C-alpha positions, -999 to +999 in steps of 0.1 A: +522-039+205+511-057+174+489-087+168+483-110+138+448-116+125+441-144+102+420-136+072+407-167+055+378-155+034+397-146+003+419-176+007+389-199+007+366-187-019+366-222-033+348-235-002+312-243-007+297-219+017+261-206+014+271-170+017+294-174-012+276-197-036+241-184-030+244-148-018+209-140-028+196-161+000+223-158+026+205-151+059+234-161+083+250-126+082+219-105+090+238-075+104+267-074+078+264-054+046+298-062+033+328-085+039+346-078+071+378-067+055+359-037+041+346-027+076+362-007+104+365-037+127+393-060+139+381-094+128+393-130+122+374-151+097+380-188+095+366-206+064+357-243+062+391-254+048+410-239+078+384-252+102+388-287+091+426-284+089+428-271+125+401-296+138+379-267+150+346-280+164+340-256+193+351-222+204+379-235+226+397-247+195+402-211+182+420-199+214+454-185+204+445-188+168+428-155+170+450-127+184+443-115+220+416-142+222+422-167+250+400-194+264+418-215+292+409-252+292+400-261+327+371-274+348+342-285+327+320-273+299+302-249+323+335-229+327+336-210+293+358-182+304+369-160+276+394-132+276+399-106+248+423-077+250+428-081+288+391-082+297+371-114+305+349-131+330+353-164+349+317-165+361+283-150+355+280-126+326+304-130+297+323-103+280+321-119+246+289-127+228+282-159+208+256-165+179+250-198+162+231-196+129+218-162+141+208-175+175+222-154+204+234-177+232+224-159+265+241-181+290+278-187+287+273-220+306+261-232+271+290-217+251+312-248+251+295-274+229+305-296+200+293-284+166+299-308+137+303-293+101+310-257+110+312-238+077+326-204+090+336-187+122+339-149+126+356-134+157+349-096+159+370-079+186+362-046+202+327-036+214+299-049+193+272-036+218+256-010+195+243-039+173+244-069+196+238-054+230+247-068+264+278-089+271+295-082+237+317-055+251+349-070+239+337-089+209+315-114+192+318-149+178+295-157+149+293-195+140+276-207+109+270-244+102+269-260+069+239-253+047+220-283+031+220-263-001+258-263-002+264-300+000+244-331-010+249-365+004+265-380+035+293-366+057+308-392+079+336-389+105+355-413+127+383-401+150+406-419+176+433-405+198+461-420+218+442-417+251+415-441+238+392-411+230+369-415+200+344-395+180+318-407+155+297-383+136+273-386+106+254-360+086+230-362+058+224-332+036+199-330+007+181-304-015+147-320-022+140-292-046+155-258-055+132-245-028+137-269+001+168-285+017+173-304+050+203-317+069+204-340+099+236-344+121+243-368+149+274-374+169+288-393+199+322-389+215+342-401+245+374-384+259+396-399+286+410-375+311+447-366+311+452-369+349+442-391+378+429-384+412+455-399+436+430-405+462+412-433+444+430-436+410+401-424+390+403-404+358+396-367+360+385-348+330+369-377+311+337-369+291+309-386+271+289-365+247+261-368+222+244-343+199+217-340+172+211-311+149+184-307+123+186-278+098+160-269+073+160-241+046+129-233+027+124-207-001+087-206-008+092-176-031+122-159-045+119-131-020+111-151+012+137-175+029+130-195+060+158-211+081+152-232+112+180-249+131+171-274+160+197-290+181+200-309+213+230-323+232+241-340+264+274-341+282+286-362+311+320-352+326+340-365+355+357-343+381+384-317+380+422-318+376+429-293+403+464-297+418+471-285+453+500-260+451+514-271+485+515-308+478+517-307+440+489-335+440+455-340+426+440-356+457+404-353+468+379-376+484+344-366+474+326-370+440+330-344+413+311-343+380+292-321+355+261-331+336+243-310+311+214-311+287+209-285+260+180-278+236+180-249+211+157-240+184+162-209+161+140-196+134+151-170+109+126-154+084+140-131+057+120-112+030+138-092+003+123-061-012+139-043-042+161-020-021+158-033+015+151-065+034+134-074+067+145-102+090+130-118+121+150-140+144+132-160+171+149-186+194+141-209+223+169-221+245+168-247+273+196-257+297+194-282+326+227-291+344+242-304+375+276-294+388+287-313+419+321-305+435+343-316+463+347-278+470+377-281+492+396-304+468+414-321+496+415-357+509+394-344+539+357-341+544+352-304+544+323-296+522+307-303+489+286-282+465+258-293+442+244-267+418+214-278+398+199-253+373+169-253+350+168-223+325+145-214+297+153-184+274+133-168+246+146-142+223+130-122+194+147-097+170+131-078+141+154-058+119+155-041+084+184-028+064+191-014+030+206-038+005+218-015-024+255-014-015+265+011-041+244+039-027+260+068-008+237+061+022+229+027+038+210+020+070+200-007+094+177-007+124+159-031+147+144-041+181+155-070+203+140-086+234+146-115+256+127-132+284+148-153+307+140-175+337+160-200+355+156-219+388+186-231+408+193-250+440+228-249+454+232-267+487+266-267+504+270-298+526+294-293+555+311-325+566+331-335+597+364-318+589+346-286+577+323-286+608+353-287+631+378-264+613+353-238+600+328-237+628+336-256+661+372-245+661+363-207+661+334-211+685+354-231+711+384-209+709+361-180+718+345-199+747+367-229+757+349-234+791+316-243+773+327-260+740+303-274+715+302-306+694+279-310+665+254-338+668+259-351+632+289-356+608+272-334+582+245-309+575+234-288+545+233-251+540+205-250+515+200-223+488+171-219+464+170-192+437+147-180+410+159-155+384+134-139+361+147-112+337+136-092+308+153-069+282+143-046+255+165-028+230+162-006+200+192+002+177+201+020+145+232+022+122+238+047+094+266+045+069+276+074+045+300+072+017+319+103+005+344+096-022+370+072-006+357+077+029+330+058+047+315+072+079+294+049+102+274+058+133+254+035+155+235+037+187+215+014+209+192+020+239+193-011+260+170-018+290+172-048+313+154-057+345+166-087+366+152-101+399+163-126+424+140-146+447+160-165+472+156-187+502+185-199+524+179-224+552+193-249+574+181-272+603+208-287+624+218-291+661+247-292+685+254-299+721+270-275+746+294-290+770+310-279+802+348-279+803+357-268+838+395-264+830+390-245+798+417-266+782+405-278+748+432-304+745+416-325+772+397-356+759+362-348+748+350-378+768+357-358+800+334-329+789+301-327+806+270-323+783+248-294+793+221-288+767+213-294+730+206-264+708+184-267+677+196-243+650+169-235+625+176-206+601+152-198+572+158-166+553+139-156+522+138-124+502+133-107+469+159-084+452+156-066+419+175-041+398+174-026+363+198-011+339+193+015+312+222+024+290+230+041+257+256+024+236+271+046+208+297+037+182+313+058+154+339+051+128+356+063+097+372+041+070+394+054+042+399+032+011+435+032-001+444+035-038+453+006-061+430-018-042+457-019-014+430-020+013+419+005+039+427+023+071+401+031+098+395+046+132+366+037+155+352+044+189+326+023+207+311+018+241+307-017+255+284-030+282+282-060+304+251-066+326+252-066+364+238-094+385+239-113+419+265-135+436+246-166+443+277-184+454+281-162+484+247-172+499+262-203+516+288-181+533+261-156+543+242-184+559+274-198+575+283-166+591+248-160+603+248-195+619+280-186+637+264-153+649+239-174+668+268-190+687+281-156+699+305-149+669+298-118+649+282-121+615+307-112+586+285-106+556+253-087+548+232-099+518+228-064+504+265-057+505+280-090+490+253-102+466+248-075+441+274-063+416+271-034+391+273-034+353+306-030+336+314-005+308+342+000+286+352+027+260+373+013+231+394+036+210+410+018+179+429+024+147+437-002+122+442-013+085+432-042+063+460-045+037+461-066+006+494-065-014+485-088-042+473-060-065+507-043-063+526-069-084+522-101-101+551-116-082+541-144-059+563-129-032+536-102-027+508-127-023+504-113+011+475-100+032+477-085+067+456-067+092+470-042+119+451-027+148+461-006+179+436-002+207+431+015+241+403+005+264+391+024+294+371+001+315+348+013+345+335-009+373+353-040+358+338-071+372+364-095+387+360-128+405+377-127+439+380-151+469+369-136+502+395-138+531+398-166+554+382-201+554+352-193+532+334-215+507+323-191+479+335-168+453+323-133+449+320-110+419+331-075+426+335-043+407+372-034+405+370+004+401+387+013+369+413-005+346+429+004+313+441-020+285+462-010+255+479-032+229+476-043+192+470-071+167+488-080+135+479-108+112+496-121+081+488-148+056+515-152+030+517-176+000+551-169-016+548-200-038+518-222-046+527-252-024+535-230+007+514-210+030+523-193+062+500-179+088+509-159+119+489-143+146+503-122+174+484-103+201+498-080+228+479-066+257+489-045+287+459-045+311+463-028+345+443-015+374+441+023+376+418+022+407+412-008+428+415-007+466+397-037+484+403-020+518+433-041+526+456-034+496+458-010+468+463-028+435+467+002+413+493-004+386+490-042+389+482-065+360+446-077+355+446-113+363+437-143+341+442-126+308+475-133+289+498-105+279+507-122+247+490-146+223+509-162+193+499-186+166+524-196+139+515-222+111+534-234+081+515-255+054+529-274+025+506-289-001+519-316-022+500-322-055+513-339-086+503-362-114+513-393-094+487-384-068+460-380-094+432-360-077+447-364-042+469-340-023+490-342+009+491-313+033+519-311+058+512-288+087+534-275+116+520-251+141+528-233+174+503-220+199+516-197+227+503-176+255+516-158+285+525-143+309+493-148+329+489-134+364+467-154+386+457-129+413+453-092+418+486-089+438+505-105+407+523-128+432+518-159+412+517-163+374+521-186+344+551-177+323+549-176+284+547-211+271+544-227+236+527-259+224+540-275+192+516-293+169+518-310+136+496-330+112+497-348+078+464-349+058+458-370+028+428-354+008+408-369-020+376-356-035+355-380-014+376-386+017+402-371+040+426-388+063+446-368+089+472-378+115+478-351+141+496-343+174+493-316+200+518-305+226+544-327+210+571-313+233+551-322+264+553-287+278+542-284+313+520-254+319+489-243+340+456-229+328+438-219+359+443-208+396+419-205+424+417-206+463+395-225+486+395-222+524+430-207+522+445-233+500+459-226+465+451-248+435+462-249+399+450-269+369+477-283+346+472-281+309+469-313+288+501-332+279+509-349+246+480-361+225+479-375+191+452-391+169+438-399+135+407-385+119+389-400+088+362-380+069+341-396+042+318-378+017+292-398-002 
């Protein structure tokens, strides 16, 4: 019931981070009034030293390092599924928020991106909805990139791994004066897939990426600071390493790929008054992508999906907060709004095997005397969507200090309206034959054509919904004597927005098409398309402990965090697969679930060359109420979220006169997760597994050289499970990989 949380801030005060070296102009922590270890929250903070040591360049790299935080590596960069404390989302709305240099990323399809020169990562667990709103019901990831005021010169990187993957990155940082600084980063990378498609021998999972980031900081006066971060990136990935459970093979015949273009610009304005400050954050986000799938993942021609999206988001936030931290009362308040619009087309193309097995077969079994044959080998089920949405929120937080106690209360009123404009259409034809004997095994050449039927379906409609919710949070923190740390208790309500199941429109259209042939329609748009918001109520107690003040002995150079939690989740959103030979996935609300567990983190430096880090998270997440009409899943484990996460790391730093200004860091680490149940019935699961990693780093003032390896024991494990037309598929995790990184600072 315990989990280990890494606290790196104190350990890395020597890092050149803007918030540490220039606190008077730090505008990348706009909602934090003090360090996280002095707040009533479970949090992991990774500073620049640990980020570089662990090769962290995107959010997937911190999976398992943070307790009860798990991101399975599967699919492509569009699949940013995150699970925290037993709660997560495979599709649509995320349960964990992400901000990059103050910019809230609204679409989780854009979460997984390469970020060079990250200076700090904060992972806050538990509901953060009172300050950050929708889709932060289980936590928030804050990422800060390196300030051009914190480093001057060039930062160059070259990396190569054993699968012929490479990465080249260059960044130029310069303070042109004490008031203006600029940085420009560019990178390209190529990664080769770990597996091959046995159908044609092609690599699956390979990727080519490129990115540019321009960051400018301007201080026109001592009171005013302006920060603008512009970034753009492209990604080109090949298809998916989905292994058929029955055959044990990755074997499919149609093309699979994912292509994405991202453009972000975030502007932060901060003005400091004598006792308070005002901040404005404005962002423009643009995503254009194309996901094309062999949706049956078989060496047969069933059907393919192409999903192309164009999305533009605008966010604006205005907030004010007090800055005199020694006062008995401190406050914060603000308003937030976003306008979001995206258009998507998602045609499902039925091919010969799919037409026969999913349509003709059922129709002809129902009427064998007058069978049908489709006039073409393929036809599309077209779907066009337009999603406009709007949100407005107002929030406030007050903090009272009474002796050694700190009481905090926060509340947020959040309103969101979302709409869906859809059009589903197809234009195809088939021929009805006469089969006098009614025996479908007779040769089709003996069937007598009767008439041709043109099948034209064109459905359009408009749906809309809105959500209004109140999100409270209260906490109390008690400061322990002798600078030992603190203990706290907190309660918070989390919220994840509802939405629409766009992937079910092809199934709705397919069933309507079959109804025209005398077979009953299975779905109704109003019943399967819309899903409700999800709410959770988080109860938590914890402690941030620092034993270094108790004794001068190095054996007590120890920091640890402990937390215990209980989460009551209502209308939990789960991705399920409809029964039978269907093509889509559906988001459904699973009644009620509960999750309890804990987290413990330790960072111990018994002697100066040695450092030990451990992170363990335990979660027991089960359904309390979930009956899908065919089976009652009450008492079953919630799928996809691991029951345990574990990260262990031992570091030894060799530094002596022979090395002069250099040092050698030896690193051995272990990442573990499991058990993971893959379906609501808990009939298939991934057992607990561990991945061994190691590295040796030679550090000098102007350069670093690291040789590293991951999954050195070649552990076989799986990261994802799904079903398609009744077949089960798994994605195997990457095997052994090793490489060398070289960083140069000029």
